[in-house]
mmCIF file of the N, C-alpha and C atoms, coordinates in Angstrom:
data_MODEL
# 
_entry.id   MODEL 
# 
loop_
_atom_site.group_PDB 
_atom_site.id 
_atom_site.type_symbol 
_atom_site.label_atom_id 
_atom_site.label_alt_id 
_atom_site.label_comp_id 
_atom_site.label_asym_id 
_atom_site.label_entity_id 
_atom_site.label_seq_id 
_atom_site.pdbx_PDB_ins_code 
_atom_site.Cartn_x 
_atom_site.Cartn_y 
_atom_site.Cartn_z 
_atom_site.occupancy 
_atom_site.B_iso_or_equiv 
_atom_site.pdbx_formal_charge 
_atom_site.auth_seq_id 
_atom_site.auth_comp_id 
_atom_site.auth_asym_id 
_atom_site.auth_atom_id 
_atom_site.pdbx_PDB_model_num 
ATOM 1   N N  . UNK A 1 1  ? 12.944 184.094 -10.409 1.00 0.00 ? 1  UNK A N  1 
ATOM 2   C CA . UNK A 1 1  ? 13.241 182.703 -10.256 1.00 0.00 ? 1  UNK A CA 1 
ATOM 3   C C  . UNK A 1 1  ? 12.198 181.924 -11.052 1.00 0.00 ? 1  UNK A C  1 
ATOM 4   N N  . UNK A 1 2  ? 12.656 180.918 -11.753 1.00 0.00 ? 2  UNK A N  1 
ATOM 5   C CA . UNK A 1 2  ? 11.779 180.016 -12.494 1.00 0.00 ? 2  UNK A CA 1 
ATOM 6   C C  . UNK A 1 2  ? 11.881 178.646 -11.850 1.00 0.00 ? 2  UNK A C  1 
ATOM 7   N N  . UNK A 1 3  ? 10.744 178.039 -11.577 1.00 0.00 ? 3  UNK A N  1 
ATOM 8   C CA . UNK A 1 3  ? 10.771 176.741 -10.901 1.00 0.00 ? 3  UNK A CA 1 
ATOM 9   C C  . UNK A 1 3  ? 9.610  175.860 -11.341 1.00 0.00 ? 3  UNK A C  1 
ATOM 10  N N  . UNK A 1 4  ? 9.842  174.551 -11.271 1.00 0.00 ? 4  UNK A N  1 
ATOM 11  C CA . UNK A 1 4  ? 8.776  173.573 -11.448 1.00 0.00 ? 4  UNK A CA 1 
ATOM 12  C C  . UNK A 1 4  ? 8.420  172.935 -10.108 1.00 0.00 ? 4  UNK A C  1 
ATOM 13  N N  . UNK A 1 5  ? 9.056  173.398 -9.042  1.00 0.00 ? 5  UNK A N  1 
ATOM 14  C CA . UNK A 1 5  ? 8.913  172.827 -7.706  1.00 0.00 ? 5  UNK A CA 1 
ATOM 15  C C  . UNK A 1 5  ? 7.893  173.629 -6.902  1.00 0.00 ? 5  UNK A C  1 
ATOM 16  N N  . UNK A 1 6  ? 6.824  173.004 -6.460  1.00 0.00 ? 6  UNK A N  1 
ATOM 17  C CA . UNK A 1 6  ? 5.775  173.712 -5.717  1.00 0.00 ? 6  UNK A CA 1 
ATOM 18  C C  . UNK A 1 6  ? 6.257  174.218 -4.358  1.00 0.00 ? 6  UNK A C  1 
ATOM 19  N N  . UNK A 1 7  ? 7.342  173.670 -3.833  1.00 0.00 ? 7  UNK A N  1 
ATOM 20  C CA . UNK A 1 7  ? 7.868  174.135 -2.551  1.00 0.00 ? 7  UNK A CA 1 
ATOM 21  C C  . UNK A 1 7  ? 8.251  175.604 -2.612  1.00 0.00 ? 7  UNK A C  1 
ATOM 22  N N  . UNK A 1 8  ? 8.717  176.084 -3.768  1.00 0.00 ? 8  UNK A N  1 
ATOM 23  C CA . UNK A 1 8  ? 9.082  177.484 -3.892  1.00 0.00 ? 8  UNK A CA 1 
ATOM 24  C C  . UNK A 1 8  ? 7.859  178.378 -3.735  1.00 0.00 ? 8  UNK A C  1 
ATOM 25  N N  . UNK A 1 9  ? 6.717  177.944 -4.242  1.00 0.00 ? 9  UNK A N  1 
ATOM 26  C CA . UNK A 1 9  ? 5.486  178.717 -4.070  1.00 0.00 ? 9  UNK A CA 1 
ATOM 27  C C  . UNK A 1 9  ? 5.122  178.806 -2.599  1.00 0.00 ? 9  UNK A C  1 
ATOM 28  N N  . UNK A 1 10 ? 5.201  177.686 -1.903  1.00 0.00 ? 10 UNK A N  1 
ATOM 29  C CA . UNK A 1 10 ? 4.902  177.678 -0.464  1.00 0.00 ? 10 UNK A CA 1 
ATOM 30  C C  . UNK A 1 10 ? 5.857  178.600 0.288   1.00 0.00 ? 10 UNK A C  1 
ATOM 31  N N  . UNK A 1 11 ? 7.144  178.542 -0.050  1.00 0.00 ? 11 UNK A N  1 
ATOM 32  C CA . UNK A 1 11 ? 8.142  179.389 0.593   1.00 0.00 ? 11 UNK A CA 1 
ATOM 33  C C  . UNK A 1 11 ? 7.854  180.857 0.297   1.00 0.00 ? 11 UNK A C  1 
ATOM 34  N N  . UNK A 1 12 ? 7.496  181.153 -0.949  1.00 0.00 ? 12 UNK A N  1 
ATOM 35  C CA . UNK A 1 12 ? 7.204  182.531 -1.328  1.00 0.00 ? 12 UNK A CA 1 
ATOM 36  C C  . UNK A 1 12 ? 6.025  183.084 -0.519  1.00 0.00 ? 12 UNK A C  1 
ATOM 37  N N  . UNK A 1 13 ? 4.975  182.294 -0.391  1.00 0.00 ? 13 UNK A N  1 
ATOM 38  C CA . UNK A 1 13 ? 3.794  182.787 0.325   1.00 0.00 ? 13 UNK A CA 1 
ATOM 39  C C  . UNK A 1 13 ? 4.088  183.010 1.808   1.00 0.00 ? 13 UNK A C  1 
ATOM 40  N N  . UNK A 1 14 ? 5.030  182.262 2.364   1.00 0.00 ? 14 UNK A N  1 
ATOM 41  C CA . UNK A 1 14 ? 5.385  182.441 3.773   1.00 0.00 ? 14 UNK A CA 1 
ATOM 42  C C  . UNK A 1 14 ? 6.381  183.578 3.979   1.00 0.00 ? 14 UNK A C  1 
ATOM 43  N N  . UNK A 1 15 ? 7.388  183.663 3.104   1.00 0.00 ? 15 UNK A N  1 
ATOM 44  C CA . UNK A 1 15 ? 8.498  184.597 3.313   1.00 0.00 ? 15 UNK A CA 1 
ATOM 45  C C  . UNK A 1 15 ? 8.467  185.818 2.401   1.00 0.00 ? 15 UNK A C  1 
ATOM 46  N N  . UNK A 1 16 ? 7.765  185.729 1.267   1.00 0.00 ? 16 UNK A N  1 
ATOM 47  C CA . UNK A 1 16 ? 7.742  186.853 0.338   1.00 0.00 ? 16 UNK A CA 1 
ATOM 48  C C  . UNK A 1 16 ? 8.990  186.965 -0.512  1.00 0.00 ? 16 UNK A C  1 
ATOM 49  N N  . UNK A 1 17 ? 9.804  185.936 -0.552  1.00 0.00 ? 17 UNK A N  1 
ATOM 50  C CA . UNK A 1 17 ? 11.003 185.948 -1.387  1.00 0.00 ? 17 UNK A CA 1 
ATOM 51  C C  . UNK A 1 17 ? 11.021 184.701 -2.240  1.00 0.00 ? 17 UNK A C  1 
ATOM 52  N N  . UNK A 1 18 ? 11.597 184.684 -3.380  1.00 0.00 ? 18 UNK A N  1 
ATOM 53  C CA . UNK A 1 18 ? 12.246 185.794 -4.078  1.00 0.00 ? 18 UNK A CA 1 
ATOM 54  C C  . UNK A 1 18 ? 11.209 186.810 -4.538  1.00 0.00 ? 18 UNK A C  1 
ATOM 55  N N  . UNK A 1 19 ? 11.652 187.994 -4.978  1.00 0.00 ? 19 UNK A N  1 
ATOM 56  C CA . UNK A 1 19 ? 10.695 189.037 -5.329  1.00 0.00 ? 19 UNK A CA 1 
ATOM 57  C C  . UNK A 1 19 ? 9.816  188.696 -6.534  1.00 0.00 ? 19 UNK A C  1 
ATOM 58  N N  . UNK A 1 20 ? 10.269 187.850 -7.431  1.00 0.00 ? 20 UNK A N  1 
ATOM 59  C CA . UNK A 1 20 ? 9.483  187.423 -8.596  1.00 0.00 ? 20 UNK A CA 1 
ATOM 60  C C  . UNK A 1 20 ? 9.625  185.911 -8.742  1.00 0.00 ? 20 UNK A C  1 
ATOM 61  N N  . UNK A 1 21 ? 8.500  185.248 -9.033  1.00 0.00 ? 21 UNK A N  1 
ATOM 62  C CA . UNK A 1 21 ? 8.514  183.795 -9.157  1.00 0.00 ? 21 UNK A CA 1 
ATOM 63  C C  . UNK A 1 21 ? 7.666  183.387 -10.351 1.00 0.00 ? 21 UNK A C  1 
ATOM 64  N N  . UNK A 1 22 ? 8.250  182.619 -11.238 1.00 0.00 ? 22 UNK A N  1 
ATOM 65  C CA . UNK A 1 22 ? 7.521  182.031 -12.364 1.00 0.00 ? 22 UNK A CA 1 
ATOM 66  C C  . UNK A 1 22 ? 7.468  180.529 -12.133 1.00 0.00 ? 22 UNK A C  1 
ATOM 67  N N  . UNK A 1 23 ? 6.278  180.028 -11.847 1.00 0.00 ? 23 UNK A N  1 
ATOM 68  C CA . UNK A 1 23 ? 6.097  178.597 -11.620 1.00 0.00 ? 23 UNK A CA 1 
ATOM 69  C C  . UNK A 1 23 ? 5.712  177.933 -12.935 1.00 0.00 ? 23 UNK A C  1 
ATOM 70  N N  . UNK A 1 24 ? 6.376  176.837 -13.236 1.00 0.00 ? 24 UNK A N  1 
ATOM 71  C CA . UNK A 1 24 ? 6.096  176.067 -14.437 1.00 0.00 ? 24 UNK A CA 1 
ATOM 72  C C  . UNK A 1 24 ? 5.351  174.807 -14.008 1.00 0.00 ? 24 UNK A C  1 
ATOM 73  N N  . UNK A 1 25 ? 4.091  174.691 -14.409 1.00 0.00 ? 25 UNK A N  1 
ATOM 74  C CA . UNK A 1 25 ? 3.265  173.552 -13.995 1.00 0.00 ? 25 UNK A CA 1 
ATOM 75  C C  . UNK A 1 25 ? 2.779  172.781 -15.218 1.00 0.00 ? 25 UNK A C  1 
ATOM 76  N N  . UNK A 1 26 ? 3.716  172.425 -16.050 1.00 0.00 ? 26 UNK A N  1 
ATOM 77  C CA . UNK A 1 26 ? 3.405  171.722 -17.291 1.00 0.00 ? 26 UNK A CA 1 
ATOM 78  C C  . UNK A 1 26 ? 3.387  170.218 -17.120 1.00 0.00 ? 26 UNK A C  1 
ATOM 79  N N  . UNK A 1 27 ? 3.825  169.721 -15.983 1.00 0.00 ? 27 UNK A N  1 
ATOM 80  C CA . UNK A 1 27 ? 4.022  168.284 -15.850 1.00 0.00 ? 27 UNK A CA 1 
ATOM 81  C C  . UNK A 1 27 ? 5.266  167.890 -16.622 1.00 0.00 ? 27 UNK A C  1 
ATOM 82  N N  . UNK A 1 28 ? 5.399  166.641 -16.928 1.00 0.00 ? 28 UNK A N  1 
ATOM 83  C CA . UNK A 1 28 ? 6.579  166.160 -17.652 1.00 0.00 ? 28 UNK A CA 1 
ATOM 84  C C  . UNK A 1 28 ? 6.398  166.381 -19.147 1.00 0.00 ? 28 UNK A C  1 
ATOM 85  N N  . UNK A 1 29 ? 7.178  167.318 -19.674 1.00 0.00 ? 29 UNK A N  1 
ATOM 86  C CA . UNK A 1 29 ? 7.194  167.545 -21.120 1.00 0.00 ? 29 UNK A CA 1 
ATOM 87  C C  . UNK A 1 29 ? 8.649  167.581 -21.577 1.00 0.00 ? 29 UNK A C  1 
ATOM 88  N N  . UNK A 1 30 ? 8.861  167.347 -22.837 1.00 0.00 ? 30 UNK A N  1 
ATOM 89  C CA . UNK A 1 30 ? 10.224 167.368 -23.360 1.00 0.00 ? 30 UNK A CA 1 
ATOM 90  C C  . UNK A 1 30 ? 10.699 168.817 -23.432 1.00 0.00 ? 30 UNK A C  1 
ATOM 91  N N  . UNK A 1 31 ? 12.007 168.995 -23.389 1.00 0.00 ? 31 UNK A N  1 
ATOM 92  C CA . UNK A 1 31 ? 12.589 170.339 -23.400 1.00 0.00 ? 31 UNK A CA 1 
ATOM 93  C C  . UNK A 1 31 ? 12.147 171.151 -24.612 1.00 0.00 ? 31 UNK A C  1 
ATOM 94  N N  . UNK A 1 32 ? 12.001 170.508 -25.752 1.00 0.00 ? 32 UNK A N  1 
ATOM 95  C CA . UNK A 1 32 ? 11.583 171.207 -26.966 1.00 0.00 ? 32 UNK A CA 1 
ATOM 96  C C  . UNK A 1 32 ? 10.208 171.864 -26.773 1.00 0.00 ? 32 UNK A C  1 
ATOM 97  N N  . UNK A 1 33 ? 9.286  171.169 -26.128 1.00 0.00 ? 33 UNK A N  1 
ATOM 98  C CA . UNK A 1 33 ? 7.963  171.724 -25.852 1.00 0.00 ? 33 UNK A CA 1 
ATOM 99  C C  . UNK A 1 33 ? 8.042  172.874 -24.851 1.00 0.00 ? 33 UNK A C  1 
ATOM 100 N N  . UNK A 1 34 ? 8.893  172.726 -23.829 1.00 0.00 ? 34 UNK A N  1 
ATOM 101 C CA . UNK A 1 34 ? 9.056  173.774 -22.835 1.00 0.00 ? 34 UNK A CA 1 
ATOM 102 C C  . UNK A 1 34 ? 9.641  175.034 -23.470 1.00 0.00 ? 34 UNK A C  1 
ATOM 103 N N  . UNK A 1 35 ? 10.640 174.866 -24.295 1.00 0.00 ? 35 UNK A N  1 
ATOM 104 C CA . UNK A 1 35 ? 11.238 176.006 -24.995 1.00 0.00 ? 35 UNK A CA 1 
ATOM 105 C C  . UNK A 1 35 ? 10.199 176.681 -25.883 1.00 0.00 ? 35 UNK A C  1 
ATOM 106 N N  . UNK A 1 36 ? 9.383  175.891 -26.552 1.00 0.00 ? 36 UNK A N  1 
ATOM 107 C CA . UNK A 1 36 ? 8.333  176.433 -27.399 1.00 0.00 ? 36 UNK A CA 1 
ATOM 108 C C  . UNK A 1 36 ? 7.336  177.257 -26.583 1.00 0.00 ? 36 UNK A C  1 
ATOM 109 N N  . UNK A 1 37 ? 6.957  176.769 -25.401 1.00 0.00 ? 37 UNK A N  1 
ATOM 110 C CA . UNK A 1 37 ? 6.053  177.518 -24.527 1.00 0.00 ? 37 UNK A CA 1 
ATOM 111 C C  . UNK A 1 37 ? 6.645  178.869 -24.144 1.00 0.00 ? 37 UNK A C  1 
ATOM 112 N N  . UNK A 1 38 ? 7.930  178.877 -23.820 1.00 0.00 ? 38 UNK A N  1 
ATOM 113 C CA . UNK A 1 38 ? 8.600  180.137 -23.483 1.00 0.00 ? 38 UNK A CA 1 
ATOM 114 C C  . UNK A 1 38 ? 8.648  181.072 -24.681 1.00 0.00 ? 38 UNK A C  1 
ATOM 115 N N  . UNK A 1 39 ? 8.943  180.537 -25.841 1.00 0.00 ? 39 UNK A N  1 
ATOM 116 C CA . UNK A 1 39 ? 9.001  181.377 -27.039 1.00 0.00 ? 39 UNK A CA 1 
ATOM 117 C C  . UNK A 1 39 ? 7.641  181.983 -27.356 1.00 0.00 ? 39 UNK A C  1 
ATOM 118 N N  . UNK A 1 40 ? 6.590  181.207 -27.219 1.00 0.00 ? 40 UNK A N  1 
ATOM 119 C CA . UNK A 1 40 ? 5.245  181.694 -27.518 1.00 0.00 ? 40 UNK A CA 1 
ATOM 120 C C  . UNK A 1 40 ? 4.744  182.718 -26.501 1.00 0.00 ? 40 UNK A C  1 
ATOM 121 N N  . UNK A 1 41 ? 5.199  182.611 -25.265 1.00 0.00 ? 41 UNK A N  1 
ATOM 122 C CA . UNK A 1 41 ? 4.648  183.427 -24.182 1.00 0.00 ? 41 UNK A CA 1 
ATOM 123 C C  . UNK A 1 41 ? 5.621  184.420 -23.567 1.00 0.00 ? 41 UNK A C  1 
ATOM 124 N N  . UNK A 1 42 ? 6.814  184.549 -24.137 1.00 0.00 ? 42 UNK A N  1 
ATOM 125 C CA . UNK A 1 42 ? 7.863  185.341 -23.498 1.00 0.00 ? 42 UNK A CA 1 
ATOM 126 C C  . UNK A 1 42 ? 7.429  186.785 -23.235 1.00 0.00 ? 42 UNK A C  1 
ATOM 127 N N  . UNK A 1 43 ? 6.896  187.458 -24.229 1.00 0.00 ? 43 UNK A N  1 
ATOM 128 C CA . UNK A 1 43 ? 6.515  188.862 -24.053 1.00 0.00 ? 43 UNK A CA 1 
ATOM 129 C C  . UNK A 1 43 ? 5.427  189.027 -23.000 1.00 0.00 ? 43 UNK A C  1 
ATOM 130 N N  . UNK A 1 44 ? 4.449  188.140 -23.016 1.00 0.00 ? 44 UNK A N  1 
ATOM 131 C CA . UNK A 1 44 ? 3.377  188.209 -22.023 1.00 0.00 ? 44 UNK A CA 1 
ATOM 132 C C  . UNK A 1 44 ? 3.922  187.959 -20.616 1.00 0.00 ? 44 UNK A C  1 
ATOM 133 N N  . UNK A 1 45 ? 4.798  186.961 -20.473 1.00 0.00 ? 45 UNK A N  1 
ATOM 134 C CA . UNK A 1 45 ? 5.405  186.679 -19.173 1.00 0.00 ? 45 UNK A CA 1 
ATOM 135 C C  . UNK A 1 45 ? 6.216  187.869 -18.682 1.00 0.00 ? 45 UNK A C  1 
ATOM 136 N N  . UNK A 1 46 ? 6.980  188.453 -19.583 1.00 0.00 ? 46 UNK A N  1 
ATOM 137 C CA . UNK A 1 46 ? 7.803  189.604 -19.221 1.00 0.00 ? 46 UNK A CA 1 
ATOM 138 C C  . UNK A 1 46 ? 6.932  190.762 -18.728 1.00 0.00 ? 46 UNK A C  1 
ATOM 139 N N  . UNK A 1 47 ? 5.855  191.043 -19.448 1.00 0.00 ? 47 UNK A N  1 
ATOM 140 C CA . UNK A 1 47 ? 4.939  192.112 -19.032 1.00 0.00 ? 47 UNK A CA 1 
ATOM 141 C C  . UNK A 1 47 ? 4.293  191.814 -17.684 1.00 0.00 ? 47 UNK A C  1 
ATOM 142 N N  . UNK A 1 48 ? 3.821  190.593 -17.506 1.00 0.00 ? 48 UNK A N  1 
ATOM 143 C CA . UNK A 1 48 ? 3.162  190.232 -16.248 1.00 0.00 ? 48 UNK A CA 1 
ATOM 144 C C  . UNK A 1 48 ? 4.124  190.282 -15.063 1.00 0.00 ? 48 UNK A C  1 
ATOM 145 N N  . UNK A 1 49 ? 5.362  189.851 -15.264 1.00 0.00 ? 49 UNK A N  1 
ATOM 146 C CA . UNK A 1 49 ? 6.333  189.863 -14.167 1.00 0.00 ? 49 UNK A CA 1 
ATOM 147 C C  . UNK A 1 49 ? 6.764  191.278 -13.788 1.00 0.00 ? 49 UNK A C  1 
ATOM 148 N N  . UNK A 1 50 ? 6.541  192.227 -14.658 1.00 0.00 ? 50 UNK A N  1 
ATOM 149 C CA . UNK A 1 50 ? 6.801  193.622 -14.291 1.00 0.00 ? 50 UNK A CA 1 
ATOM 150 C C  . UNK A 1 50 ? 5.701  194.147 -13.373 1.00 0.00 ? 50 UNK A C  1 
ATOM 151 N N  . UNK A 1 51 ? 4.515  193.555 -13.462 1.00 0.00 ? 51 UNK A N  1 
ATOM 152 C CA . UNK A 1 51 ? 3.371  194.019 -12.677 1.00 0.00 ? 51 UNK A CA 1 
ATOM 153 C C  . UNK A 1 51 ? 3.075  193.179 -11.440 1.00 0.00 ? 51 UNK A C  1 
ATOM 154 N N  . UNK A 1 52 ? 3.385  191.881 -11.502 1.00 0.00 ? 52 UNK A N  1 
ATOM 155 C CA . UNK A 1 52 ? 3.002  190.950 -10.441 1.00 0.00 ? 52 UNK A CA 1 
ATOM 156 C C  . UNK A 1 52 ? 4.214  190.172 -9.953  1.00 0.00 ? 52 UNK A C  1 
ATOM 157 N N  . UNK A 1 53 ? 4.073  189.513 -8.816  1.00 0.00 ? 53 UNK A N  1 
ATOM 158 C CA . UNK A 1 53 ? 5.198  188.791 -8.199  1.00 0.00 ? 53 UNK A CA 1 
ATOM 159 C C  . UNK A 1 53 ? 5.193  187.299 -8.460  1.00 0.00 ? 53 UNK A C  1 
ATOM 160 N N  . UNK A 1 54 ? 4.023  186.695 -8.610  1.00 0.00 ? 54 UNK A N  1 
ATOM 161 C CA . UNK A 1 54 ? 3.950  185.245 -8.799  1.00 0.00 ? 54 UNK A CA 1 
ATOM 162 C C  . UNK A 1 54 ? 3.084  184.954 -10.028 1.00 0.00 ? 54 UNK A C  1 
ATOM 163 N N  . UNK A 1 55 ? 3.700  184.313 -11.007 1.00 0.00 ? 55 UNK A N  1 
ATOM 164 C CA . UNK A 1 55 ? 3.027  183.938 -12.248 1.00 0.00 ? 55 UNK A CA 1 
ATOM 165 C C  . UNK A 1 55 ? 3.195  182.427 -12.416 1.00 0.00 ? 55 UNK A C  1 
ATOM 166 N N  . UNK A 1 56 ? 2.161  181.792 -12.912 1.00 0.00 ? 56 UNK A N  1 
ATOM 167 C CA . UNK A 1 56 ? 2.210  180.351 -13.184 1.00 0.00 ? 56 UNK A CA 1 
ATOM 168 C C  . UNK A 1 56 ? 1.937  180.130 -14.669 1.00 0.00 ? 56 UNK A C  1 
ATOM 169 N N  . UNK A 1 57 ? 2.747  179.285 -15.294 1.00 0.00 ? 57 UNK A N  1 
ATOM 170 C CA . UNK A 1 57 ? 2.520  178.928 -16.688 1.00 0.00 ? 57 UNK A CA 1 
ATOM 171 C C  . UNK A 1 57 ? 2.386  177.416 -16.785 1.00 0.00 ? 57 UNK A C  1 
ATOM 172 N N  . UNK A 1 58 ? 1.263  176.981 -17.392 1.00 0.00 ? 58 UNK A N  1 
ATOM 173 C CA . UNK A 1 58 ? 1.093  175.555 -17.653 1.00 0.00 ? 58 UNK A CA 1 
ATOM 174 C C  . UNK A 1 58 ? 1.027  175.353 -19.169 1.00 0.00 ? 58 UNK A C  1 
ATOM 175 N N  . UNK A 1 59 ? 0.579  174.223 -19.609 1.00 0.00 ? 59 UNK A N  1 
ATOM 176 C CA . UNK A 1 59 ? 0.580  173.909 -21.041 1.00 0.00 ? 59 UNK A CA 1 
ATOM 177 C C  . UNK A 1 59 ? -0.365 174.790 -21.845 1.00 0.00 ? 59 UNK A C  1 
ATOM 178 N N  . UNK A 1 60 ? -1.393 175.339 -21.210 1.00 0.00 ? 60 UNK A N  1 
ATOM 179 C CA . UNK A 1 60 ? -2.402 176.095 -21.956 1.00 0.00 ? 60 UNK A CA 1 
ATOM 180 C C  . UNK A 1 60 ? -2.667 177.499 -21.418 1.00 0.00 ? 60 UNK A C  1 
ATOM 181 N N  . UNK A 1 61 ? -2.271 177.802 -20.200 1.00 0.00 ? 61 UNK A N  1 
ATOM 182 C CA . UNK A 1 61 ? -2.645 179.078 -19.579 1.00 0.00 ? 61 UNK A CA 1 
ATOM 183 C C  . UNK A 1 61 ? -1.484 179.732 -18.855 1.00 0.00 ? 61 UNK A C  1 
ATOM 184 N N  . UNK A 1 62 ? -1.648 181.039 -18.648 1.00 0.00 ? 62 UNK A N  1 
ATOM 185 C CA . UNK A 1 62 ? -0.776 181.797 -17.739 1.00 0.00 ? 62 UNK A CA 1 
ATOM 186 C C  . UNK A 1 62 ? -1.688 182.349 -16.668 1.00 0.00 ? 62 UNK A C  1 
ATOM 187 N N  . UNK A 1 63 ? -1.346 182.099 -15.410 1.00 0.00 ? 63 UNK A N  1 
ATOM 188 C CA . UNK A 1 63 ? -2.197 182.455 -14.280 1.00 0.00 ? 63 UNK A CA 1 
ATOM 189 C C  . UNK A 1 63 ? -1.424 183.408 -13.373 1.00 0.00 ? 63 UNK A C  1 
ATOM 190 N N  . UNK A 1 64 ? -2.046 184.530 -13.024 1.00 0.00 ? 64 UNK A N  1 
ATOM 191 C CA . UNK A 1 64 ? -1.443 185.493 -12.093 1.00 0.00 ? 64 UNK A CA 1 
ATOM 192 C C  . UNK A 1 64 ? -1.924 185.137 -10.686 1.00 0.00 ? 64 UNK A C  1 
ATOM 193 N N  . UNK A 1 65 ? -0.965 184.972 -9.767  1.00 0.00 ? 65 UNK A N  1 
ATOM 194 C CA . UNK A 1 65 ? -1.315 184.669 -8.370  1.00 0.00 ? 65 UNK A CA 1 
ATOM 195 C C  . UNK A 1 65 ? -1.185 185.903 -7.486  1.00 0.00 ? 65 UNK A C  1 
ATOM 196 N N  . UNK A 1 66 ? -0.101 186.673 -7.619  1.00 0.00 ? 66 UNK A N  1 
ATOM 197 C CA . UNK A 1 66 ? 0.126  187.858 -6.795  1.00 0.00 ? 66 UNK A CA 1 
ATOM 198 C C  . UNK A 1 66 ? 0.758  188.926 -7.648  1.00 0.00 ? 66 UNK A C  1 
# 
């Protein structure tokens, strides 16, 4: 699941679902910038999501939570 809503993170920490969560914490950016972030980081995100359950991506970093 990909979300920009922090409520999903809270739900995940309480319930443990969905099994994989990618949180997008970029703030308000145009779709072109968001697509660019995904293109630049896709392989890294894919690798991390195979190993971990909760990943956060912002404008400059990828952070592993669980």
